[in-house]
N, C-alpha and C positions, 0 to 999 in steps of 0.2 A: 504494500500500500504506500502511495506517495501523498504526503500532505503538502499543499502548495499555497503560497501567498502571492497575490497579484501585485504587479508593479504599481497599479492604481492606488494601492494602500499608501504609498509614499506621498501622494498628493491629496489625501483626505477622503478617498473613496475605498473603504476596506473591501477586500475580496479574498475569499478562501476557496480552495478546491481540494477534493480528494479523488485520486485516481486509483482504481483497483484492477488487477488483472482478471480476465475472464478465463474460462476453461480452455479455450482455444489459444494456442501460442500466438503472440503478437496482437492480441485483441484486449482492449481495456474498456472500462466504463468510468467516466468522470462525472461528478456532480460538482457544481460550483455556485457560489452566491456572491453578488456584489451589491453593496448598499451605499446610498448617499444619505447620511444622517442629518444633513443640514437643512434647516427650514428655508434658508435662502443663502445664496452666494452673491455678493456684490449687490444685494437688494433684489435679486431675481430668485423666485422659488426654484429649488432644485432638490427635491426629495424623490428617491426611487429605490426599488429593490428588484433585482433580476436574479432568477434562479434558472439554471440550465443543466440538462442531462445530456451527456455526449457519449457516443459509442465510437471508439477509435480502432483503426486498423493500421498497424505499423508494418513497414517493409521488412522482409527477412525473418519474421517470426520473433523478433526481439521487441522490447518496449523502449527502445531508443532509436534515434534517427528520424527519418521522415514518416509522417502519418497523414492519413485522410480520415475525416470523421463526419458523422451526421449528428445533428443536435436538435433538441426541442426545448423550449423554455417558456416561462411566463414572467411578466413584469407588472408592477404597479407603480404609478408615478403621479407626482404633483410638481409640475415644472413649467418654466417659460422657455419656449423654443427660441433658438438663436434668431430666427427670422421674425420674431415678435418683440425683439429687444427695444424697439422704439415705441412700444405700446404698453398698456397696463394689463394685457390679457395673458392669462396662464391657463394650463390644461391639467385636468385630473382624470385618471382612468387606468386602464389596463391593456396589456398587449400579450398576444401569443406569438412566439418566435419559432421558426423552423428553417433549417438550412444546413450548410456544410462548412467545414473548417479544414484548412491545411496547415501543417506545422512541422516543427523539428525540435527534438529533445536532445540535449547534450548533458553529459555528466562531467563536472569539473574534476580536477585532480583530488580535491578534498571530499568528493562524493555529492556535492550539491547538484541539483537538477535545474537546468535552464530550459524552459519550454517557450519558444516563440511561435506565435500563430496569427493567422489572418482568416477571417471568414465572414459570413453574412448569409442573408436569405430573405425570406418573407416576414414581414411584420403585419399582424392583423390586430388593429387597435379599436377600442371603444373608449370614448372620452367625452368630457364636457368642458366647455370653455367658460372662464369666469373673469371678471374685472377685479384685479386685486385691490383697487381703491374702494369700490362699493360692495364687493362680495356677490354681486348679482350675475346671473348668466349673461354671457357675452356672445351667444351664438343663436341661430334660429332653429336649432334642432329641437324636436319635441322631447325626445328622450336622450339619445346618445348620438354623437358624431361617429362615423365609421371611417377608418383609414386603412388602406392596404398598400404597402410599398415593398420594394426590394432595396435593401440597404446593406452596407458593410458594417455591421454592428458588433462583430466579435473579433476584435483585434487587440493583441497585447503581449504581455510577457509574464510568465509564472516563474517563481523561484521555489524549488522544492527542497525540503529538509533532507539532509543526508541520512 
């Protein structure tokens, strides 16, 4: 079992992951969680939690080197998107994630694991928009807004304990 900490932790967005081998050689399962505990950053709402489950296949039957993976996840958020920074509108809701990841795992001389990855896929979101000054709804949706996009949302660096 590998316990990992995401590099995003260094900038205030804690992330942790656990990777476990599966019965078939070179196959693993990883679950991870990243959160933003901040009510706001620079005056802009930025709270979220993302949980992801990932099935990995490494080349050559080992659990180091290049891998390809499929993942699924869920997220909850209360944030102001970058393209709304000149407004007082923020969004609250949830997202389902599904896609793929490519990465590479190295082991340092001291036994630490370095896992660099890039990935993305589809995001299926339900959310409501609010004005942060008045607290009232800031959209015309009766219940929820619906958004479906393809995004590169899974990119980063894990550091695993020896």
